[in-house]
N, C-alpha and C positions, 0 to 999 in steps of 0.2 A: 574250491575251483568252481569257475561259472559254466553254466551249459551254455551250448551254442548261441540259444536265442538269445539269451540275458547278455552275453559278450554282444550280441549283434544289436539289442537295445541300447547298450552303453556308448557302443562306437557312434554312432550318430551323433549324439551330442556332443561329444569328444571331436569329431571332426569338424562342425560347425564352430566351435571353440577354436580350432586351430586355423578353419578358414579366416576367422575375425581377426586373429594376432596379426598376419601379416599387414592387411588394408591399415590396422590401428599403428602399426610400427612405420607404415609407409606415408600414412598421412600426418603423423608427428614430426617426423623428418622433414617431409617436406613443408610443413607449416614454419618449424623452426627455420629453416632455409630462407623460405619468402619472407618473412619479418627479418631475420637476421639481414637480408640484402638490401630491403626497404630502408631499414635504420641505417645501413651505412651510405646510400645513394637514395635519397626520396623521391630524385625526379626519375628513376627508373619505375616506379610503382604503376603509372597507366600501362605501361608496356608489360609488367610482370602479372598482372592480375587477370586478365584473360587467361595466359596460358596457366596460372595456378589454377583457376577453378575448373579448365579443361583436363586437368591432370587429376585435380580431386576427383572430379567426376567418373575418371577411368578406374583410379585405384578402388574408391567405392564401388564399382560394378564389380571388380574381383572378389569381395566378400560378400555382394549380392549371389553371384554366383554360385558360392560354395552353399549357401543357405538355401538357394533353390533347387540345387543338385540333391542335397540333403533331403529336402520335402519331397522332391518327385521319387528318390528311391526310398524311402522311409515310405510314403502312401503306399506306394507298390506293392512292397513286401510285405508290411505288417497291418497296412490299412483294412478296412471291413467294408 
C-alpha cells in the first residue's frame, strides 16, 4: 500500500491525464463533425470555419486549465 505522500505524488499526473482526455475527445468529435459537414455541403465552409476555430480554442483551454491548476497546486504543496 502507498503512503499518503506517494499517493499525492501519483495523483497529480493522473489528474493531468484525465484533464487531457476530455479535450482530446471533444476536439476529435468536433473535427470529425466539421469535416463531415464540409464534405456534404462545401459551400458552408466559410461560415463554419470561424466557429470551428473559436470552439477549438475554448475546448483546448479546458485542457490547459487542468494542466495549470495541477502545476499551481503541485508546486505549492511539493515545490521547494
